[in-house]
C-alpha positions as semicolon CSV with decimal commas, in nm:
position;residue;x (nm);y (nm);z (nm)
1;M;-2,809;-1,451;2,077
2;S;-2,474;-1,492;1,907
3;E;-2,216;-1,756;1,994
4;V;-1,865;-1,643;2,083
5;L;-1,592;-1,874;1,953
6;K;-1,214;-1,859;1,968
7;D;-1,077;-1,940;1,620
8;F;-0,717;-2,042;1,555
9;S;-0,593;-2,057;1,195
10;A;-0,298;-2,259;1,070
11;N;-0,158;-2,384;0,741
12;I;-0,098;-2,760;0,750
13;D;0,124;-2,891;0,471
14;L;0,102;-3,264;0,403
15;K;0,470;-3,278;0,306
16;E;0,650;-3,043;0,542
17;T;0,624;-2,887;0,885
18;L;0,512;-2,527;0,886
19;V;0,564;-2,286;1,172
20;F;0,257;-2,095;1,283
21;E;0,153;-1,873;1,569
22;P;0,127;-2,065;1,899
23;I;-0,222;-2,181;1,991
24;K;-0,334;-2,160;2,355
25;V;-0,666;-2,288;2,484
26;V;-0,812;-2,289;2,835
27;E;-0,922;-2,602;3,021
28;G;-1,295;-2,666;2,996
29;D;-1,360;-2,422;2,710
30;N;-1,583;-2,568;2,441
31;G;-1,570;-2,277;2,196
32;N;-1,221;-2,346;2,058
33;V;-1,207;-2,388;1,681
34;L;-0,909;-2,488;1,467
35;V;-0,934;-2,363;1,108
36;L;-0,677;-2,562;0,912
37;N;-0,576;-2,474;0,557
38;I;-0,463;-2,811;0,415
39;V;-0,195;-2,773;0,147
40;K;0,072;-2,982;-0,026
41;D;0,384;-2,794;-0,138
42;G;0,185;-2,476;-0,070
43;D;-0,102;-2,571;-0,307
44;P;-0,456;-2,638;-0,177
45;V;-0,549;-3,005;-0,137
46;D;-0,900;-3,084;-0,265
47;L;-1,067;-3,287;0,012
48;T;-1,389;-3,359;-0,179
49;D;-1,518;-3,705;-0,082
50;C;-1,229;-3,752;0,163
51;L;-1,251;-3,865;0,524
52;V;-1,052;-3,637;0,754
53;Q;-0,949;-3,728;1,106
54;I;-0,758;-3,516;1,354
55;V;-0,566;-3,720;1,610
56;F;-0,481;-3,567;1,948
57;A;-0,221;-3,715;2,185
58;H;-0,195;-3,587;2,542
59;S;-0,159;-3,695;2,902
60;G;-0,087;-4,056;2,808
61;R;-0,396;-4,095;2,589
62;T;-0,480;-4,056;2,223
63;V;-0,820;-3,952;2,085
64;W;-0,951;-3,842;1,745
65;Q;-1,229;-3,643;1,586
66;D;-1,373;-3,755;1,253
67;S;-1,536;-3,571;0,960
68;S;-1,767;-3,864;0,885
69;S;-1,931;-3,853;1,229
70;P;-2,220;-3,609;1,286
71;S;-2,077;-3,541;1,632
72;G;-1,716;-3,539;1,509
73;G;-1,692;-3,161;1,510
74;I;-1,515;-3,147;1,171
75;T;-1,636;-2,975;0,855
76;I;-1,465;-2,936;0,517
77;S;-1,520;-2,615;0,320
78;G;-1,352;-2,336;0,124
79;D;-1,331;-2,239;-0,242
80;D;-1,078;-2,518;-0,299
81;N;-1,251;-2,754;-0,052
82;N;-0,931;-2,761;0,157
83;I;-1,035;-2,584;0,477
84;V;-1,084;-2,821;0,770
85;T;-1,269;-2,662;1,060
86;V;-1,244;-2,850;1,389
87;R;-1,462;-2,756;1,686
88;L;-1,243;-2,898;1,962
89;H;-1,409;-3,134;2,206
90;S;-1,294;-3,057;2,560
91;D;-1,147;-3,409;2,595
92;S;-0,945;-3,369;2,274
93;Y;-0,682;-3,162;2,449
94;A;-0,476;-3,187;2,766
95;P;-0,632;-3,008;3,064
96;N;-0,295;-2,849;3,143
97;G;-0,012;-2,908;2,900
98;I;0,082;-2,980;2,541
99;T;-0,139;-3,165;2,294
100;V;0,026;-3,308;1,982
101;C;-0,193;-3,332;1,671
102;Q;-0,186;-3,489;1,328
103;V;-0,425;-3,458;1,032
104;K;-0,509;-3,784;0,854
105;V;-0,672;-3,776;0,509
106;Y;-0,832;-4,091;0,368
107;S;-0,905;-4,067;-0,006
108;G;-0,976;-4,281;-0,311
109;P;-1,289;-4,469;-0,414
110;T;-1,306;-4,661;-0,084
111;Q;-1,127;-4,401;0,132
112;T;-0,837;-4,640;0,193
113;T;-0,549;-4,427;0,064
114;L;-0,402;-4,253;0,369
115;V;-0,172;-3,952;0,395
116;S;-0,084;-3,786;0,725
117;S;0,043;-3,438;0,801
118;S;0,345;-3,358;1,010
119;R;0,270;-3,323;1,377
120;F;0,180;-2,989;1,526
121;S;0,094;-2,896;1,881
122;F;-0,086;-2,649;2,103
123;K;-0,093;-2,569;2,473
124;A;-0,379;-2,575;2,720
125;E;-0,371;-2,394;3,051
126;L;-0,580;-2,437;3,363
127;S;-0,884;-2,218;3,403
128;L;-0,879;-1,974;3,693
129;L;-1,246;-2,053;3,751
130;N;-1,256;-2,400;3,907
131;A;-1,408;-2,593;4,199
132;E;-1,192;-2,404;4,450
133;T;-1,272;-2,053;4,321
134;V;-1,487;-1,847;4,559
135;E;-1,737;-1,593;4,437
136;S;-1,646;-1,241;4,542
137;I;-1,908;-1,062;4,749
138;E;-1,898;-0,726;4,927
139;Q;-1,946;-0,886;5,267
140;Y;-1,655;-1,133;5,232
141;S;-1,399;-0,924;5,420
142;I;-1,647;-0,857;5,701
143;L;-1,729;-1,229;5,726
144;T;-1,362;-1,334;5,739
145;T;-1,293;-1,072;6,008
146;L;-1,586;-1,199;6,214
147;I;-1,472;-1,560;6,175
148;E;-1,120;-1,469;6,284
149;S;-1,262;-1,283;6,586
150;V;-1,476;-1,580;6,688
151;N;-1,184;-1,822;6,641
152;S;-0,958;-1,611;6,862
153;V;-1,212;-1,615;7,148
């Protein structure tokens, strides 16, 4: 069986802020993927042997995902080794609101040279399916009518 993912692509320049199409995710979804093309002055940045972190700030808290962690959800790929793919953890974004993000690249022999991207953001909205959502069944209208009749007696 195939896996359905929702991919969002963006160019992230390490020196300037780029405008890209707004990203919207839904609360609780775990199939959201950011595909970030990391560039500097428009040229691909080779991320070979680099540590990449994506920092997410929302709802009064800040979290990150890390390329060095097996569960970090980040992979580096592409012909120029500059594509950062981030499988968003559900706690990496606000359940209902704006999440501000920043890419951090650690490079050099000991991965201690740090450069950070400009901030970018995306919006999350509440899911319509939640703890208060009722499953629709054919008999629902009959049941509510019967309950109203009993209550009126």
